LODRENBA-874329 format. One line per field, with one value per residue (C-alpha): residue in one letter; residue number from 1; x, y, z. Coordinates in pm, whole numbers, plus 50000, padded with zeros to 5 digits. Layout:
<sites>
resn <- (A ...);
resi <- (NUM ...);
u <- (X ...);
v <- (Y ...);
w <- (Z ...);
</sites>
This chain:
<sites>
resn <- (X X X X X X X X X X X X X X X X X X X X X X X X X X X X X X X X X X X X X X X X X X X X X X X X X X X X X X X X X X X X X X X X X X X X X X X X X X X X X X X X X X X X X X X X X X X X X X X X X X X X X X X X X X X X X X X X X X X X X X X X X X X X X X X X X X X X X X X X X X X X X X X X X X X X X X X X X X X X X X X X X X X X X X X X X X X X X X X X X X X X X X X X X X X X X X X X X X X X X X X X X X X X X X X X X X X X X X X X X X X X X X X X X X X X X X X X X X X X X X X X X X X X X X X X X X X X X X X X X X X X X X X X X X X X X X X X X X X X X X X X X X X X X X X X X X X X X X X X X X X X X X X X X X X X X X X X X X X X X X X X X X X X X X X X X X X X X X X X X X X X X X X X X X X X X X X X X X X X X X X X X X X X X X X X X X X X X X X X X X X X X X X X X X X X X X X X X X X X X X X X X X X X X X X X X X X X X X X X X X X X X X X);
resi <- (1 2 3 4 5 6 7 8 9 10 11 12 13 14 15 16 17 18 19 20 21 22 23 24 25 26 27 28 29 30 31 32 33 34 35 36 37 38 39 40 41 42 43 44 45 46 47 48 49 50 51 52 53 54 55 56 57 58 59 60 61 62 63 64 65 66 67 68 69 70 71 72 73 74 75 76 77 78 79 80 81 82 83 84 85 86 87 88 89 90 91 92 93 94 95 96 97 98 99 100 101 102 103 104 105 106 107 108 109 110 111 112 113 114 115 116 117 118 119 120 121 122 123 124 125 126 127 128 129 130 131 132 133 134 135 136 137 138 139 140 141 142 143 144 145 146 147 148 149 150 151 152 153 154 155 156 157 158 159 160 161 162 163 164 165 166 167 168 169 170 171 172 173 174 175 176 177 178 179 180 181 182 183 184 185 186 187 188 189 190 191 192 193 194 195 196 197 198 199 200 201 202 203 204 205 206 207 208 209 210 211 212 213 214 215 216 217 218 219 220 221 222 223 224 225 226 227 228 229 230 231 232 233 234 235 236 237 238 239 240 241 242 243 244 245 246 247 248 249 250 251 252 253 254 255 256 257 258 259 260 261 262 263 264 265 266 267 268 269 270 271 272 273 274 275 276 277 278 279 280 281 282 283 284 285 286 287 288 289 290 291 292 293 294 295 296 297 298 299 300 301 302 303 304 305 306 307 308 309 310 311 312 313 314 315 316 317 318 319 320 321 322 323 324 325 326 327 328 329 330 331 332 333 334 335 336 337 338 339 340 341 342 343 344 345 346 347 348 349 350 351 352 353 354 355 356 357 358 359 360 361 362 363 364 365 366 367 368 369 370 371 372 373 374 375 376 377 378 379 380 381 382 383 384 385 386 387 388 389 390 391 392 393 394 395 396 397 398 399 400 401 402 403 404 405 406 407 408 409 410 411 412 413 414 415 416 417 418 419 420 421 422 423);
u <- (65567 65898 65869 66130 65920 65589 65427 65209 64981 64804 64477 64674 64880 64567 64412 64723 64756 64404 64320 64663 64648 64726 64618 64889 64773 64891 64748 64375 64247 64526 64440 64558 64854 64978 65250 65519 65624 65889 65612 65428 65739 65808 65457 65482 65822 65690 65378 65573 65829 65551 65381 65711 65789 65444 65479 65830 65729 65424 65635 65885 65608 65461 65803 65864 65539 65596 65962 66114 66335 66603 66904 67078 66940 66692 66488 66381 66420 66348 66482 66237 66196 66360 66120 65764 65544 65225 65005 64851 64949 65124 65149 65489 65402 65294 65371 65008 64788 64590 64324 64527 64818 64622 64604 64978 65061 64780 64879 65055 65004 65259 65067 65227 65044 65092 65140 65134 64910 64784 64496 64695 64572 64383 64471 64217 64276 64630 64565 64539 64887 65109 65431 65469 65789 65816 66064 66096 65954 66059 66095 66098 65750 65726 65542 65452 65497 65216 65229 64892 64790 64423 64294 63926 63912 63638 63868 64247 64450 64509 64755 65055 65371 65661 66027 66314 66396 66035 66048 66363 66203 65892 66073 66123 65748 65676 65391 65181 65323 65026 65107 65009 65307 65639 65989 66145 66401 66136 65901 66183 66275 65922 65846 66165 66214 65936 65725 65349 65281 64939 64949 64661 64375 63997 63926 64121 64117 63861 63874 63701 63493 63590 63725 63981 64164 64280 64500 64532 64195 64292 64165 64130 63947 64024 63787 63974 64309 64194 64044 64378 64569 64314 64336 64714 64712 64871 64728 64994 65295 65621 65705 66013 65906 66102 66213 65931 65861 65555 65278 65379 65742 65648 65416 65688 65932 65685 65617 65985 66099 66132 66482 66837 66830 66939 66669 66670 66477 66687 66697 67007 67156 67423 67170 67312 67088 67036 67063 66738 66768 66545 66189 66133 65794 65833 66007 66087 66189 66327 66350 66535 66250 65927 65757 65465 65644 65857 65677 65631 65529 65395 65396 65057 65119 64752 64747 65124 65125 65279 65037 65161 65140 65315 65570 65334 65096 64846 64750 64813 64455 64342 64007 63891 63646 63410 63397 63024 63084 63273 63234 63363 63300 63465 63623 63491 63136 63153 63459 63563 63888 64132 64483 64767 64916 65170 65308 65667 65845 66180 66404 66679 66935 67000 67224 67005 67059 66921 66844 66987 66684 66780 66436 66344 66524 66790 66815 67074 66888 67164 67420 67387 67338 67234 66890 66664 66391 66112 65875 65708 65803 66177 66444 66714 66989 67176 67208 67012 67153 67027 67246 67047 66708 66572 66684 66475 66623 66777 66781 67075 67153 67490 67625 67529 67237 66912 66641 66304 66022 65704 65391 65167 65187 65545 65624 65973 66099 66403 66553 66830 67167 67126 66796 66768 66613 66535 66384);
v <- (08047 07857 07480 07486 07739 07549 07447 07133 07094 06760 06688 06540 06859 07072 06846 06862 07238 07328 07039 07003 06624 06316 05958 05714 05364 05183 04870 04848 05017 05264 05633 05829 06047 06380 06339 06603 06482 06617 06635 06901 07115 07075 07197 07513 07588 07548 07755 08048 08044 08044 08345 08537 08448 08566 08900 08962 08867 09094 09384 09339 09339 09662 09829 09717 09881 10207 10264 10317 10033 10249 10313 10644 10989 10834 10725 11086 11215 10941 11008 11140 10900 11033 10838 10941 10753 10921 10773 10987 11244 11563 11900 11990 12353 12333 11980 11942 11644 11689 11495 11307 11311 11534 11809 11767 11870 12123 12459 12704 13082 13339 13660 14000 14152 14503 14584 14962 15184 15348 15102 14778 14665 14457 14200 13936 13560 13582 13321 13060 13124 12826 13031 13408 13598 13944 14207 14580 14691 15055 15340 15096 14964 14585 14369 14001 13726 13495 13135 12958 12609 12500 12832 12859 13215 13404 13707 13725 14045 14328 14261 14489 14513 14270 14294 14075 13928 13818 13648 13460 13339 13238 13040 12705 12679 12652 12897 13138 13484 13706 14079 14424 14548 14587 14731 14735 14462 14239 14277 14199 13887 13749 13812 13656 13379 13143 13215 13174 13544 13664 14042 14287 14262 14304 13931 13778 14073 14326 14659 14701 15008 15071 15429 15387 15130 15403 15233 14912 14784 14517 14170 13823 13500 13126 13100 13370 13214 12877 13029 13188 12862 12665 12911 12862 12486 12503 12203 12115 12258 12075 12269 12235 12270 12304 12006 11940 11749 11529 11627 11328 11435 11797 11704 11490 11778 12017 11781 11754 12111 12409 12321 12290 11919 11785 11649 11492 11759 11777 11410 11426 11102 11094 11134 11457 11650 12022 12196 12351 12675 12829 12928 13215 13348 13694 13773 14124 14184 14523 14606 14924 15162 15268 15072 15064 14785 14626 14327 14137 13773 13632 13256 13106 12768 12668 12685 12639 12946 13294 13585 13858 14229 14543 14706 15001 14763 14710 14348 14224 14133 14009 13930 13569 13530 13230 13043 13099 13473 13419 13708 14055 14198 14422 14216 14475 14373 13991 13891 13883 13994 13748 13796 13637 13344 13135 12806 12882 13220 13255 13561 13549 13826 13966 14215 14502 14825 15043 14914 15073 15303 15461 15400 15032 14787 14538 14227 13952 13622 13392 13313 13266 13451 13423 13272 13216 12951 12986 12693 12499 12777 12748 12903 12736 12970 12884 12996 13014 12908 12942 12827 12945 13106 12762 12605 12623 12799 12562 12646 12487 12456 12548 12201 12247 12001 12099 12207 12040 12291 12221 12177 12478 12831 12960 13333 13418 13772 13903 14129 14365 14318 14669 14558 14320 14012 13997 13713);
w <- (28398 28374 28436 28715 28911 28868 29199 29214 29517 29566 29746 30036 30060 30079 30341 30551 30510 30614 30856 31005 31034 30838 30899 30993 30926 31242 31395 31433 31744 31789 31788 31495 31588 31458 31202 31193 30856 30621 30359 30560 30595 30226 30138 30347 30199 29845 29919 30070 29788 29533 29688 29702 29339 29229 29407 29273 28919 28928 29053 28773 28513 28653 28650 28293 28187 28372 28287 27939 27828 27661 27884 27951 27866 27624 27927 27973 27619 27362 27013 26756 26464 26150 25927 25849 26094 25975 25708 25436 25174 25278 25109 24966 25040 25405 25526 25631 25545 25222 25036 24776 24531 24293 24554 24609 24251 24200 24046 24275 24270 24389 24453 24516 24811 24958 25325 25320 25527 25207 25164 25149 25490 25585 25319 25211 25203 25340 25611 25334 25193 25276 25259 25278 25193 25346 25231 25178 24842 24863 25113 25406 25320 25326 25071 25055 24801 24919 24793 24755 24650 24632 24774 24864 24998 24813 24774 24749 24747 24704 24423 24366 24158 24125 24226 24102 24444 24498 24158 24253 24576 24378 24107 24293 24354 23978 24029 23831 23907 23995 23994 23871 23675 23851 23847 23499 23573 23728 23429 23188 23389 23415 23049 22915 23168 23064 23372 23402 23395 23517 23525 23565 23314 23326 23300 23587 23828 23950 24128 24462 24533 24894 24891 25169 24957 24720 24456 24663 24540 24285 24378 24230 24320 24305 24010 23815 23900 23774 23458 23375 23424 23224 22936 22927 22981 23325 23510 23769 23951 24016 24328 24543 24904 25225 25430 25676 25994 25981 26224 26441 26457 26521 26807 26963 26936 27089 27380 27468 27415 27648 27753 27629 27550 27213 26985 26640 26452 26138 26037 25817 25687 25958 26237 26382 26618 26667 27001 27117 27308 27570 27489 27244 27349 27191 26862 26739 26377 26279 25910 26000 25928 26092 26369 26127 25939 26212 26361 26686 26721 27047 27085 27171 27334 27313 26932 26879 26654 26654 26684 26452 26535 26421 26651 26702 26882 26599 26537 26187 26098 25759 25603 25608 25323 25317 24989 24945 24901 24576 24336 24259 24604 24860 25140 25386 25292 25309 25514 25880 26039 26194 26332 26137 26327 26133 26265 26164 26162 25990 25986 25726 25725 25376 25203 25090 24904 24624 24276 23962 23937 24271 24420 24442 24669 24560 24781 24746 24708 24577 24845 25219 25544 25906 25979 26280 26268 26525 26568 26849 27092 27034 26811 26606 26490 26175 25815 25491 25157 24797 24508 24204 24149 24058 24387 24702 25005 25258 25625 25807 26176 26322 26237 25872 25880 25710 25952 25914 25947 26142 25929 25875 25743 25723 25735 25604 25660 25472 25738 25619 25785 25923 26086 26376 26538 26910 27112);
</sites>
């Protein structure tokens, strides 16, 4: 308390306050008389002022605790810190917290994974891929380039053939390219480009025996992947990841979304913010072909993920394979089905046509185009940009600032310009 507001009450003051009398030392024998002194009035004035000051001061303290101290709009929507306020080590692939720096630079694997109805589904281990690129392989059938780091799934696959555009998306991750053959131009590029090339053999792959798989029965395991890398001396990967929000920043963004307010979710050097639009609870991606390959995502607010299904109503389920079941096994025998549910969904519009062979697809990967980033229940519309095959794709908002992605699995679909995105 400030010295000028301090109240000192003496014993005489207390006696006068509670007894109401004071002794006036007159001549002997005279009765004491009541003294309406100035001292008594002064005491009551001081006491009342003190009580009022205490109540006012207490009220101000309570208000200071309950109300934000930042003026203006920031009272309701405080700015998200642009610096990393979380402690720990974070994956360059997913933005999630990981064990240590060693796990951060562990070898990365880019695995070609089919999505056809001719035995390619359900895939195995796909929930563990940190980033998944989806694009048409041929005849309107989509295929995945699934990016793994430190996988533990007992079974991963099936594994199918390579295309040039998948290779160019893979390159910035400094990964081992895992495939079973490929288009002629893709094979020439991977063989001459100094890539870590793990193609089908009898040592690092095995064929499942489940008849319904048909030719989509080629699988691998984390142990086989590691054996291949060890045999070639590949011990680390110098991957270029996407710009990511920390879990703290992402949670703050999620807590303040579901409106059209402006939030700092891009954290560029100049501090620009990106406008958040209304909720995007359902996303429809049309590749231009059959509903068998078009997809729908439904936002699940409880898990902050996007439940993936095909446009024909079939859930996109994959096999989750416990690590203890490691071995050359059928996923149908030792794994359980789980619906795909990435944390981030990105649709990037691409120029697409026929390759020189007249059959396979040709997709433009170097350049730019329209993009939609779905995360935390919202959508940010902007553009994608890739300068060379060695550079990572950048996703930019409408102001040209790089968008930070939420941590977690990221599903990136290359949607042809003749396709569509609805939300």
